[in-house]
C-alpha positions as a Markdown table, in Angstrom:
| # | Residue | x | y | z |
|---|---|---|---|---|
| 1 | Unk | 10.3 | 65.1 | -50.9 |
| 2 | Unk | 8.0 | 64.6 | -54.0 |
| 3 | Unk | 8.4 | 66.1 | -57.5 |
| 4 | Unk | 5.5 | 68.3 | -56.8 |
| 5 | Unk | 7.2 | 69.8 | -53.8 |
| 6 | Unk | 10.4 | 70.4 | -55.8 |
| 7 | Unk | 8.5 | 71.7 | -58.9 |
| 8 | Unk | 5.1 | 73.1 | -57.8 |
| 9 | Unk | 4.4 | 74.3 | -61.3 |
| 10 | Unk | 3.8 | 70.6 | -62.3 |
| 11 | Unk | 0.6 | 70.6 | -60.3 |
| 12 | Unk | -1.2 | 73.0 | -62.7 |
| 13 | Unk | -0.7 | 70.7 | -65.6 |
| 14 | Unk | -1.9 | 67.6 | -63.8 |
| 15 | Unk | -5.3 | 66.2 | -64.7 |
| 16 | Unk | -7.8 | 66.2 | -61.7 |
| 17 | Unk | -9.5 | 63.1 | -62.9 |
| 18 | Unk | -8.8 | 60.1 | -65.0 |
| 19 | Unk | -11.1 | 58.9 | -67.8 |
| 20 | Unk | -14.5 | 58.5 | -66.2 |
| 21 | Unk | -15.5 | 56.0 | -68.9 |
| 22 | Unk | -13.2 | 53.4 | -67.4 |
| 23 | Unk | -12.4 | 54.5 | -63.9 |
| 24 | Unk | -14.8 | 54.9 | -60.9 |
| 25 | Unk | -16.3 | 58.4 | -60.9 |
| 26 | Unk | -14.5 | 59.3 | -57.7 |
| 27 | Unk | -11.0 | 58.9 | -59.1 |
| 28 | Unk | -8.5 | 61.7 | -58.8 |
| 29 | Unk | -4.8 | 62.5 | -58.5 |
| 30 | Unk | -4.0 | 63.7 | -54.9 |
| 31 | Unk | -1.6 | 66.5 | -54.1 |
| 32 | Unk | 1.3 | 64.0 | -54.1 |
| 33 | Unk | 0.4 | 62.9 | -57.6 |
| 34 | Unk | -1.0 | 59.5 | -56.6 |
| 35 | Unk | -4.1 | 58.0 | -58.0 |
| 36 | Unk | -6.9 | 57.8 | -55.4 |
| 37 | Unk | -10.2 | 56.0 | -55.7 |
| 38 | Unk | -13.0 | 56.5 | -53.2 |
| 39 | Unk | -10.8 | 59.0 | -51.3 |
| 40 | Unk | -8.0 | 56.4 | -50.7 |
| 41 | Unk | -4.6 | 56.4 | -52.4 |
| 42 | Unk | -4.2 | 53.2 | -54.4 |
| 43 | Unk | -0.5 | 53.1 | -53.4 |
| 44 | Unk | -1.5 | 53.0 | -49.8 |
| 45 | Unk | -3.8 | 50.1 | -50.4 |
| 46 | Unk | -0.9 | 48.3 | -52.2 |
| 47 | Unk | 1.4 | 48.9 | -49.2 |
| 48 | Unk | -1.2 | 47.7 | -46.7 |
| 49 | Unk | -2.7 | 44.7 | -48.4 |
| 50 | Unk | 0.0 | 43.7 | -50.9 |
| 51 | Unk | -0.3 | 43.1 | -54.6 |
| 52 | Unk | -2.1 | 42.0 | -56.7 |
| 53 | Unk | -5.2 | 43.4 | -55.1 |
| 54 | Unk | -8.7 | 44.0 | -56.4 |
| 55 | Unk | -10.0 | 47.4 | -55.3 |
| 56 | Unk | -13.8 | 47.9 | -55.4 |
| 57 | Unk | -15.5 | 51.3 | -55.1 |
| 58 | Unk | -18.8 | 50.7 | -53.2 |
| 59 | Unk | -20.2 | 54.1 | -54.2 |
| 60 | Unk | -19.7 | 53.3 | -57.9 |
| 61 | Unk | -21.6 | 50.0 | -57.5 |
| 62 | Unk | -24.5 | 51.7 | -55.8 |
| 63 | Unk | -24.7 | 54.5 | -58.3 |
| 64 | Unk | -24.9 | 52.0 | -61.2 |
| 65 | Unk | -27.7 | 50.2 | -59.5 |
| 66 | Unk | -29.5 | 53.5 | -59.2 |
| 67 | Unk | -28.8 | 54.4 | -62.8 |
| 68 | Unk | -30.6 | 51.2 | -63.9 |
| 69 | Unk | -33.6 | 51.7 | -61.6 |
| 70 | Unk | -33.9 | 55.3 | -62.9 |
| 71 | Unk | -33.6 | 54.3 | -66.6 |
| 72 | Unk | -36.1 | 51.3 | -66.2 |
| 73 | Unk | -38.5 | 52.3 | -63.4 |
| 74 | Unk | -41.1 | 49.7 | -64.3 |
| 75 | Unk | -38.6 | 46.8 | -64.9 |
| 76 | Unk | -37.2 | 44.4 | -62.4 |
| 77 | Unk | -33.4 | 44.7 | -62.4 |
| 78 | Unk | -31.7 | 41.4 | -61.5 |
| 79 | Unk | -28.0 | 41.6 | -60.7 |
| 80 | Unk | -26.1 | 38.8 | -62.6 |
| 81 | Unk | -24.0 | 37.5 | -59.7 |
| 82 | Unk | -21.6 | 35.6 | -61.9 |
| 83 | Unk | -19.9 | 38.9 | -62.7 |
| 84 | Unk | -18.8 | 39.3 | -59.1 |
| 85 | Unk | -20.5 | 37.2 | -56.4 |
| 86 | Unk | -19.3 | 38.0 | -52.9 |
| 87 | Unk | -21.5 | 38.8 | -49.9 |
| 88 | Unk | -20.8 | 42.5 | -49.8 |
| 89 | Unk | -21.7 | 43.1 | -53.4 |
| 90 | Unk | -24.9 | 41.0 | -53.1 |
| 91 | Unk | -25.8 | 43.0 | -50.0 |
| 92 | Unk | -25.1 | 46.3 | -51.7 |
| 93 | Unk | -27.2 | 45.6 | -54.8 |
| 94 | Unk | -30.1 | 44.2 | -52.8 |
| 95 | Unk | -30.1 | 47.3 | -50.6 |
| 96 | Unk | -30.4 | 49.3 | -53.8 |
| 97 | Unk | -33.5 | 47.4 | -54.8 |
| 98 | Unk | -32.1 | 44.8 | -57.2 |
| 99 | Unk | -32.9 | 41.1 | -57.2 |
| 100 | Unk | -30.0 | 38.6 | -57.7 |
| 101 | Unk | -29.4 | 35.9 | -60.3 |
| 102 | Unk | -27.3 | 32.9 | -59.2 |
| 103 | Unk | -25.9 | 30.0 | -61.3 |
| 104 | Unk | -24.8 | 27.5 | -58.7 |
| 105 | Unk | -25.4 | 26.3 | -55.2 |
| 106 | Unk | -22.3 | 28.3 | -54.1 |
| 107 | Unk | -23.7 | 31.6 | -55.5 |
| 108 | Unk | -27.1 | 30.8 | -54.0 |
| 109 | Unk | -25.4 | 30.3 | -50.6 |
| 110 | Unk | -23.6 | 33.6 | -50.9 |
| 111 | Unk | -26.8 | 35.5 | -51.8 |
| 112 | Unk | -28.6 | 34.0 | -48.9 |
| 113 | Unk | -25.7 | 34.7 | -46.5 |
| 114 | Unk | -25.8 | 38.4 | -47.7 |
| 115 | Unk | -29.4 | 38.7 | -46.7 |
| 116 | Unk | -31.1 | 38.5 | -50.1 |
| 117 | Unk | -34.7 | 37.4 | -49.7 |
| 118 | Unk | -35.1 | 34.0 | -51.4 |
| 119 | Unk | -38.1 | 35.2 | -53.5 |
| 120 | Unk | -35.8 | 37.9 | -55.0 |
| 121 | Unk | -33.4 | 35.2 | -56.3 |
| 122 | Unk | -33.4 | 33.7 | -59.8 |
| 123 | Unk | -31.6 | 30.4 | -60.4 |
| 124 | Unk | -29.9 | 30.0 | -63.7 |
| 125 | Unk | -27.6 | 27.6 | -65.5 |
| 126 | Unk | -27.6 | 25.2 | -68.4 |
| 127 | Unk | -26.3 | 22.3 | -66.3 |
| 128 | Unk | -28.0 | 22.4 | -62.9 |
| 129 | Unk | -27.4 | 19.3 | -60.9 |
| 130 | Unk | -30.0 | 17.5 | -58.8 |
| 131 | Unk | -28.4 | 18.9 | -55.6 |
| 132 | Unk | -28.4 | 22.5 | -56.9 |
| 133 | Unk | -32.0 | 22.3 | -57.9 |
| 134 | Unk | -32.9 | 20.8 | -54.6 |
| 135 | Unk | -31.0 | 23.6 | -52.8 |
| 136 | Unk | -32.9 | 26.2 | -54.9 |
| 137 | Unk | -36.3 | 24.6 | -54.1 |
| 138 | Unk | -35.6 | 24.2 | -50.4 |
| 139 | Unk | -34.4 | 27.8 | -50.2 |
| 140 | Unk | -37.6 | 29.0 | -51.9 |
| 141 | Unk | -36.0 | 30.9 | -54.8 |
| 142 | Unk | -38.5 | 33.1 | -56.7 |
| 143 | Unk | -37.8 | 31.7 | -60.2 |
| 144 | Unk | -35.9 | 28.9 | -61.7 |
| 145 | Unk | -34.9 | 29.2 | -65.4 |
| 146 | Unk | -35.5 | 25.9 | -67.1 |
| 147 | Unk | -32.7 | 25.1 | -69.6 |
| 148 | Unk | -33.4 | 21.5 | -70.6 |
| 149 | Unk | -36.0 | 18.8 | -70.7 |
| 150 | Unk | -34.2 | 16.9 | -68.0 |
| 151 | Unk | -34.6 | 19.8 | -65.6 |
| 152 | Unk | -38.3 | 19.6 | -66.0 |
| 153 | Unk | -38.3 | 16.0 | -64.8 |
| 154 | Unk | -36.0 | 16.8 | -61.9 |
| 155 | Unk | -38.0 | 19.7 | -60.7 |
| 156 | Unk | -41.3 | 17.8 | -60.9 |
| 157 | Unk | -39.8 | 15.3 | -58.5 |
| 158 | Unk | -38.4 | 17.9 | -56.2 |
| 159 | Unk | -41.1 | 20.5 | -55.9 |
| 160 | Unk | -43.7 | 19.8 | -53.2 |
| 161 | Unk | -45.7 | 23.0 | -53.3 |
| 162 | Unk | -45.4 | 25.4 | -56.3 |
| 163 | Unk | -42.4 | 26.7 | -58.2 |
| 164 | Unk | -42.4 | 29.6 | -60.7 |
| 165 | Unk | -40.3 | 28.8 | -63.7 |
| 166 | Unk | -39.1 | 30.6 | -66.8 |
| 167 | Unk | -38.2 | 28.8 | -70.0 |
| 168 | Unk | -35.0 | 29.9 | -71.6 |
| 169 | Unk | -35.2 | 30.4 | -75.4 |
| 170 | Unk | -32.4 | 31.3 | -77.8 |
| 171 | Unk | -34.0 | 33.9 | -80.1 |
| 172 | Unk | -31.7 | 33.4 | -83.1 |
| 173 | Unk | -30.0 | 36.8 | -82.8 |
| 174 | Unk | -26.3 | 37.0 | -83.6 |
| 175 | Unk | -24.7 | 40.1 | -82.0 |
| 176 | Unk | -21.4 | 39.3 | -83.8 |
| 177 | Unk | -19.3 | 39.4 | -80.6 |
| 178 | Unk | -16.6 | 37.0 | -79.4 |
| 179 | Unk | -17.7 | 33.4 | -80.1 |
| 180 | Unk | -17.4 | 32.5 | -76.5 |
| 181 | Unk | -20.1 | 35.0 | -75.4 |
| 182 | Unk | -22.6 | 34.9 | -78.2 |
| 183 | Unk | -25.6 | 33.3 | -76.5 |
| 184 | Unk | -28.5 | 34.5 | -78.6 |
| 185 | Unk | -27.8 | 32.2 | -81.6 |
| 186 | Unk | -29.8 | 29.0 | -81.9 |
| 187 | Unk | -26.9 | 26.6 | -82.1 |
| 188 | Unk | -25.3 | 26.9 | -78.7 |
| 189 | Unk | -25.6 | 25.2 | -75.3 |
| 190 | Unk | -28.1 | 27.5 | -73.6 |
| 191 | Unk | -31.9 | 27.2 | -73.8 |
| 192 | Unk | -34.2 | 26.0 | -76.6 |
| 193 | Unk | -34.2 | 27.5 | -80.2 |
| 194 | Unk | -37.2 | 29.7 | -80.4 |
| 195 | Unk | -40.1 | 28.3 | -82.5 |
| 196 | Unk | -38.6 | 24.8 | -82.5 |
| 197 | Unk | -40.2 | 21.5 | -81.7 |
| 198 | Unk | -38.1 | 21.1 | -78.6 |
| 199 | Unk | -39.2 | 24.4 | -77.2 |
| 200 | Unk | -42.8 | 23.5 | -77.8 |
| 201 | Unk | -42.3 | 20.2 | -76.1 |
| 202 | Unk | -40.7 | 21.9 | -73.1 |
| 203 | Unk | -43.7 | 24.2 | -72.8 |
| 204 | Unk | -46.1 | 21.2 | -72.9 |
| 205 | Unk | -44.1 | 19.3 | -70.3 |
| 206 | Unk | -44.0 | 22.1 | -67.9 |
| 207 | Unk | -47.7 | 22.8 | -68.2 |
| 208 | Unk | -48.4 | 19.1 | -67.5 |
| 209 | Unk | -46.7 | 19.4 | -64.1 |
| 210 | Unk | -49.2 | 20.9 | -61.6 |
| 211 | Unk | -46.5 | 22.1 | -59.2 |
| 212 | Unk | -44.5 | 23.9 | -61.9 |
| 213 | Unk | -45.9 | 27.4 | -62.8 |
| 214 | Unk | -44.7 | 28.6 | -66.2 |
| 215 | Unk | -44.8 | 32.4 | -65.9 |
| 216 | Unk | -42.8 | 33.5 | -68.9 |
| 217 | Unk | -39.7 | 33.3 | -71.1 |
| 218 | Unk | -36.1 | 34.2 | -70.7 |
| 219 | Unk | -33.4 | 35.0 | -73.3 |
| 220 | Unk | -29.8 | 36.2 | -73.3 |
| 221 | Unk | -28.2 | 37.6 | -76.4 |
| 222 | Unk | -24.5 | 37.6 | -75.4 |
| 223 | Unk | -22.0 | 40.0 | -73.8 |
| 224 | Unk | -20.6 | 43.4 | -74.5 |
| 225 | Unk | -23.6 | 44.4 | -76.6 |
| 226 | Unk | -23.7 | 48.2 | -77.3 |
| 227 | Unk | -26.4 | 48.3 | -80.0 |
| 228 | Unk | -29.8 | 48.5 | -78.3 |
| 229 | Unk | -31.6 | 47.5 | -81.5 |
| 230 | Unk | -30.6 | 43.8 | -80.8 |
| 231 | Unk | -32.8 | 43.9 | -77.7 |
| 232 | Unk | -35.7 | 45.5 | -79.6 |
| 233 | Unk | -35.6 | 42.5 | -82.0 |
| 234 | Unk | -35.5 | 40.1 | -79.1 |
| 235 | Unk | -38.6 | 41.7 | -77.7 |
| 236 | Unk | -40.4 | 41.3 | -81.0 |
| 237 | Unk | -39.5 | 37.6 | -81.4 |
| 238 | Unk | -40.2 | 36.8 | -77.7 |
| 239 | Unk | -43.6 | 38.5 | -77.7 |
| 240 | Unk | -44.5 | 36.6 | -80.8 |
| 241 | Unk | -43.6 | 33.3 | -79.1 |
| 242 | Unk | -45.6 | 34.2 | -76.0 |
| 243 | Unk | -48.6 | 34.9 | -78.3 |
| 244 | Unk | -48.0 | 31.4 | -79.9 |
| 245 | Unk | -48.2 | 29.8 | -76.5 |
| 246 | Unk | -51.5 | 31.6 | -75.8 |
| 247 | Unk | -52.9 | 30.4 | -79.1 |
| 248 | Unk | -51.7 | 26.8 | -78.5 |
| 249 | Unk | -52.5 | 26.4 | -74.8 |
| 250 | Unk | -54.9 | 29.2 | -73.8 |
| 251 | Unk | -52.6 | 30.6 | -71.2 |
| 252 | Unk | -51.1 | 34.1 | -71.0 |
| 253 | Unk | -47.4 | 34.3 | -69.9 |
| 254 | Unk | -46.8 | 37.3 | -67.8 |
| 255 | Unk | -43.0 | 37.7 | -67.5 |
| 256 | Unk | -40.3 | 38.4 | -70.1 |
| 257 | Unk | -36.6 | 38.4 | -68.9 |
| 258 | Unk | -34.3 | 39.9 | -71.5 |
| 259 | Unk | -31.1 | 38.9 | -69.8 |
| 260 | Unk | -28.1 | 41.3 | -69.7 |
| 261 | Unk | -24.9 | 41.7 | -71.7 |
| 262 | Unk | -24.8 | 45.5 | -71.8 |
| 263 | Unk | -21.4 | 46.7 | -73.0 |
| 264 | Unk | -19.0 | 48.7 | -70.8 |
| 265 | Unk | -15.9 | 50.6 | -72.0 |
| 266 | Unk | -12.6 | 48.9 | -71.0 |
| 267 | Unk | -10.5 | 51.6 | -72.6 |
| 268 | Unk | -11.3 | 55.2 | -73.5 |
| 269 | Unk | -13.3 | 55.4 | -76.7 |
| 270 | Unk | -14.7 | 51.9 | -76.4 |
| 271 | Unk | -18.4 | 51.6 | -77.3 |
| 272 | Unk | -20.8 | 51.1 | -74.4 |
| 273 | Unk | -24.5 | 50.7 | -73.9 |
| 274 | Unk | -26.5 | 53.9 | -73.5 |
| 275 | Unk | -29.3 | 53.1 | -71.0 |
| 276 | Unk | -31.5 | 55.9 | -72.1 |
| 277 | Unk | -31.4 | 54.7 | -75.7 |
| 278 | Unk | -32.0 | 51.1 | -74.6 |
| 279 | Unk | -35.0 | 52.2 | -72.6 |
| 280 | Unk | -36.5 | 54.0 | -75.6 |
| 281 | Unk | -35.9 | 51.0 | -77.9 |
| 282 | Unk | -37.5 | 48.6 | -75.5 |
| 283 | Unk | -40.6 | 50.8 | -75.0 |
| 284 | Unk | -41.1 | 51.1 | -78.8 |
| 285 | Unk | -40.6 | 47.4 | -79.4 |
| 286 | Unk | -42.9 | 46.4 | -76.6 |
| 287 | Unk | -45.6 | 48.8 | -77.8 |
| 288 | Unk | -45.4 | 47.5 | -81.4 |
| 289 | Unk | -45.1 | 43.8 | -80.6 |
| 290 | Unk | -47.9 | 43.8 | -78.1 |
| 291 | Unk | -50.2 | 45.8 | -80.4 |
| 292 | Unk | -49.4 | 43.5 | -83.3 |
| 293 | Unk | -50.3 | 40.3 | -81.4 |
| 294 | Unk | -53.0 | 41.8 | -79.2 |
| 295 | Unk | -50.9 | 40.6 | -76.3 |
| 296 | Unk | -50.9 | 42.3 | -72.8 |
| 297 | Unk | -47.7 | 44.0 | -71.9 |
| 298 | Unk | -45.6 | 41.5 | -69.8 |
| 299 | Unk | -43.5 | 42.2 | -66.7 |
| 300 | Unk | -40.0 | 43.0 | -68.0 |
| 301 | Unk | -36.8 | 42.0 | -66.2 |
| 302 | Unk | -33.2 | 42.4 | -67.2 |
| 303 | Unk | -30.0 | 41.0 | -65.7 |
| 304 | Unk | -27.0 | 43.4 | -65.8 |
| 305 | Unk | -23.9 | 42.1 | -64.1 |
| 306 | Unk | -20.7 | 43.5 | -65.8 |
| 307 | Unk | -22.4 | 46.9 | -66.3 |
| 308 | Unk | -23.1 | 47.1 | -62.6 |
| 309 | Unk | -19.6 | 46.2 | -61.2 |
| 310 | Unk | -17.0 | 46.5 | -64.0 |
| 311 | Unk | -16.1 | 50.1 | -63.7 |
| 312 | Unk | -16.1 | 50.0 | -59.9 |
| 313 | Unk | -13.0 | 47.7 | -59.9 |
| 314 | Unk | -9.3 | 48.5 | -60.2 |
| 315 | Unk | -6.5 | 45.9 | -59.9 |
| 316 | Unk | -3.2 | 46.8 | -58.4 |
| 317 | Unk | 0.2 | 45.2 | -59.3 |
| 318 | Unk | 3.8 | 45.7 | -58.4 |
| 319 | Unk | 6.4 | 46.0 | -61.2 |
| 320 | Unk | 8.9 | 43.2 | -60.9 |
| 321 | Unk | 11.1 | 44.0 | -63.9 |
| 322 | Unk | 11.4 | 46.2 | -67.0 |
| 323 | Unk | 12.9 | 44.3 | -69.9 |
| 324 | Unk | 13.8 | 45.9 | -73.3 |
| 325 | Unk | 14.2 | 43.4 | -76.0 |
| 326 | Unk | 16.6 | 44.6 | -78.8 |
| 327 | Unk | 14.5 | 45.0 | -81.9 |
| 328 | Unk | 11.4 | 43.9 | -80.1 |
| 329 | Unk | 9.1 | 44.9 | -77.3 |
| 330 | Unk | 9.5 | 46.4 | -73.9 |
| 331 | Unk | 8.1 | 44.0 | -71.3 |
| 332 | Unk | 7.0 | 45.3 | -67.9 |
| 333 | Unk | 6.5 | 42.2 | -65.7 |
| 334 | Unk | 4.2 | 42.4 | -62.7 |
| 335 | Unk | 3.3 | 40.2 | -59.8 |
| 336 | Unk | 0.0 | 39.1 | -61.2 |
| 337 | Unk | -1.4 | 38.1 | -64.6 |
| 338 | Unk | -3.7 | 35.4 | -66.0 |
| 339 | Unk | -4.3 | 34.0 | -62.5 |
| 340 | Unk | -6.2 | 37.1 | -61.6 |
| 341 | Unk | -7.3 | 38.3 | -65.1 |
| 342 | Unk | -7.8 | 35.6 | -67.6 |
| 343 | Unk | -10.0 | 37.8 | -69.8 |
| 344 | Unk | -7.0 | 38.8 | -72.0 |
| 345 | Unk | -6.1 | 35.2 | -72.8 |
| 346 | Unk | -9.7 | 34.0 | -73.0 |
| 347 | Unk | -11.3 | 36.8 | -74.9 |
| 348 | Unk | -8.6 | 39.0 | -76.2 |
| 349 | Unk | -9.7 | 41.8 | -73.9 |
| 350 | Unk | -7.8 | 45.1 | -73.9 |
| 351 | Unk | -7.1 | 47.3 | -70.9 |
| 352 | Unk | -5.4 | 50.6 | -70.1 |
| 353 | Unk | -2.7 | 50.9 | -67.4 |
| 354 | Unk | -1.4 | 53.7 | -65.3 |
| 355 | Unk | 1.3 | 54.3 | -62.7 |
| 356 | Unk | -0.6 | 54.7 | -59.4 |
| 357 | Unk | 2.1 | 55.8 | -57.0 |
| 358 | Unk | 3.1 | 59.0 | -58.8 |
| 359 | Unk | 2.1 | 61.2 | -61.6 |
| 360 | Unk | 4.7 | 60.7 | -64.4 |
| 361 | Unk | 6.3 | 63.8 | -65.7 |
| 362 | Unk | 8.9 | 62.3 | -68.1 |
| 363 | Unk | 8.7 | 60.9 | -71.6 |
| 364 | Unk | 6.5 | 57.8 | -72.3 |
| 365 | Unk | 7.4 | 54.5 | -73.8 |
| 366 | Unk | 5.2 | 51.9 | -75.4 |
| 367 | Unk | 5.1 | 48.7 | -73.4 |
| 368 | Unk | 3.6 | 45.3 | -72.9 |
| 369 | Unk | 2.5 | 44.5 | -69.3 |
| 370 | Unk | 3.3 | 40.9 | -68.9 |
| 371 | Unk | 2.2 | 38.5 | -66.1 |
| 372 | Unk | 4.3 | 36.3 | -63.9 |
| 373 | Unk | 2.6 | 33.0 | -64.9 |
| 374 | Unk | 4.4 | 30.4 | -67.0 |
| 375 | Unk | 2.6 | 31.0 | -70.2 |
| 376 | Unk | 3.8 | 33.0 | -73.2 |
| 377 | Unk | 0.2 | 34.3 | -73.5 |
| 378 | Unk | 0.1 | 35.6 | -70.0 |
| 379 | Unk | -0.2 | 39.3 | -70.9 |
| 380 | Unk | -2.3 | 41.9 | -69.2 |
| 381 | Unk | -2.0 | 44.8 | -71.6 |
| 382 | Unk | -0.3 | 45.5 | -74.9 |
| 383 | Unk | 0.8 | 48.8 | -76.5 |
| 384 | Unk | 0.2 | 50.9 | -73.4 |
| 385 | Unk | 2.1 | 54.1 | -72.5 |
| 386 | Unk | 4.2 | 54.0 | -69.4 |
| 387 | Unk | 7.0 | 56.4 | -68.2 |
| 388 | Unk | 10.4 | 55.6 | -69.5 |
| 389 | Unk | 11.8 | 55.8 | -66.0 |
| 390 | Unk | 9.4 | 53.1 | -64.6 |
| 391 | Unk | 11.2 | 50.9 | -62.1 |
| 392 | Unk | 10.7 | 47.7 | -60.1 |
| 393 | Unk | 8.6 | 48.2 | -57.0 |
| 394 | Unk | 6.2 | 50.8 | -58.5 |
| 395 | Unk | 2.5 | 50.3 | -58.5 |
| 396 | Unk | 0.5 | 49.9 | -61.6 |
| 397 | Unk | -3.3 | 50.2 | -61.7 |
| 398 | Unk | -5.6 | 48.5 | -64.3 |
| 399 | Unk | -9.1 | 50.0 | -64.3 |
| 400 | Unk | -12.5 | 48.4 | -65.2 |
| 401 | Unk | -11.6 | 45.1 | -63.5 |
| 402 | Unk | -14.7 | 44.7 | -61.3 |
| 403 | Unk | -16.4 | 42.0 | -63.4 |
| 404 | Unk | -15.2 | 38.5 | -64.3 |
| 405 | Unk | -11.8 | 38.9 | -62.6 |
| 406 | Unk | -12.3 | 37.6 | -59.1 |
| 407 | Unk | -15.0 | 35.3 | -60.6 |
| 408 | Unk | -12.6 | 33.7 | -63.1 |
| 409 | Unk | -9.5 | 33.8 | -61.0 |
| 410 | Unk | -7.5 | 30.6 | -60.6 |
| 411 | Unk | -4.6 | 29.0 | -58.7 |
| 412 | Unk | -2.4 | 28.5 | -61.7 |
| 413 | Unk | 1.2 | 27.9 | -60.6 |
| 414 | Unk | -0.2 | 27.4 | -57.1 |
| 415 | Unk | -0.5 | 31.1 | -56.6 |
| 416 | Unk | -3.2 | 32.3 | -54.2 |
| 417 | Unk | -6.0 | 34.5 | -55.5 |
| 418 | Unk | -5.9 | 38.2 | -54.6 |
| 419 | Unk | -7.9 | 39.9 | -51.9 |
| 420 | Unk | -10.8 | 42.3 | -52.5 |
| 421 | Unk | -10.6 | 45.7 | -50.8 |
| 422 | Unk | -13.6 | 48.1 | -50.7 |
| 423 | Unk | -13.1 | 51.8 | -50.7 |
| 424 | Unk | -15.8 | 54.4 | -49.7 |
| 425 | Unk | -15.6 | 57.9 | -48.4 |
| 426 | Unk | -11.9 | 57.8 | -47.6 |
| 427 | Unk | -12.0 | 54.5 | -45.9 |
| 428 | Unk | -11.0 | 51.0 | -47.0 |
| 429 | Unk | -11.8 | 47.5 | -45.7 |
| 430 | Unk | -11.0 | 44.0 | -46.8 |
| 431 | Unk | -14.0 | 42.1 | -48.2 |
| 432 | Unk | -12.2 | 38.9 | -49.3 |
| 433 | Unk | -8.8 | 38.0 | -47.8 |
| 434 | Unk | -5.8 | 36.9 | -49.9 |
| 435 | Unk | -5.6 | 33.2 | -50.5 |
| 436 | Unk | -2.5 | 31.7 | -48.9 |
| 437 | Unk | -0.3 | 28.7 | -49.5 |
| 438 | Unk | -1.8 | 27.2 | -46.3 |
| 439 | Unk | -5.2 | 27.5 | -48.0 |
| 440 | Unk | -4.0 | 25.6 | -51.0 |
| 441 | Unk | -2.3 | 22.9 | -48.8 |
| 442 | Unk | -5.4 | 22.5 | -46.7 |
| 443 | Unk | -7.2 | 20.9 | -49.7 |
| 444 | Unk | -4.3 | 18.8 | -50.8 |
| 445 | Unk | -4.8 | 15.6 | -48.7 |
| 446 | Unk | -3.1 | 13.1 | -50.9 |
| 447 | Unk | 0.0 | 12.3 | -48.6 |
């Protein structure tokens, strides 16, 4: 018998939804007080597939794709696969009209296996190997983003017909985010500083190769950018550089890829990118920059990844222990941690946490949700409110974990990576199975 059955009056005070800024839109409490996503109780998923488990709301992913296409009807939307690259997601976004950006031979293989047409694939990366470039050329990818002078030499040796390429430039824009994800400044590993001699040399070298077709420029400013004005400034600087190429070489570049990095809210109240405002800023910047340089309006592309899949994801954990340190913190230890979510240790990311198997009706305590891995810094969330009667075996849910969780997961402490379970219209299905000890041992051939 549930608390709701014993005390029916509790139902009237229960919220029907959780914060839609961080949870999938189809998130509710059911009649038993359990959190449901996509019509499926998260506690049932934990029971069926174990924990930790990544849950992915297919409907949320598809709705985000549609939101981008509506906000930018004339732009090409390219899903940044590094955020979450599995066959199902690549297939969903492609079905919704998006192209796909890959950064390795592995991501390329997944995109192709998901049915993405090669000409709708963009190959990225600052350190592409000969084998990866060869795989991209053989597959017939639509564009390769050139990131170094060495790549120009390799491509010229590999391409036998014609290959469209973009040249990646760093526009010198500091978005003042975490140092690990500021990619628009000039002194960093990606691309060529805009207006510099090396960028000019790269343009000249590409144009000397008859089988390489330089169609435009690419830039990426960083991650978790909520101010659209940064992109407006990028447009102005990139159009000016495209006009410079026209003046120097007599060719008109037709494509401008502005990358991604659009912020999402990880907790209620966090700043996030407003797509309508971004669209307005880009329109104004393009109009002004093209008019100033008498330059024809280029084809615009952008590469959202996190903002497509982050809010669709929820990670489930089991409580292993609740430890109250006298004069210190209360630690709620769970059966996952930095092996399945390294973003806290890597970037200082902050998350909210709720009990998924029941709706708490008692007083709350301030707690730190700690992981099970052998690092003092293995913490999933700090200063979160959890019920004082929380006990081992209960299920905790962490929202907004669809991006860069599976992608960055590791086997630290020889722990297998979690499965991914999709939910949609009251049904669930496993997309990626749990990694087992046998999987780990199958690669260990030393004895």
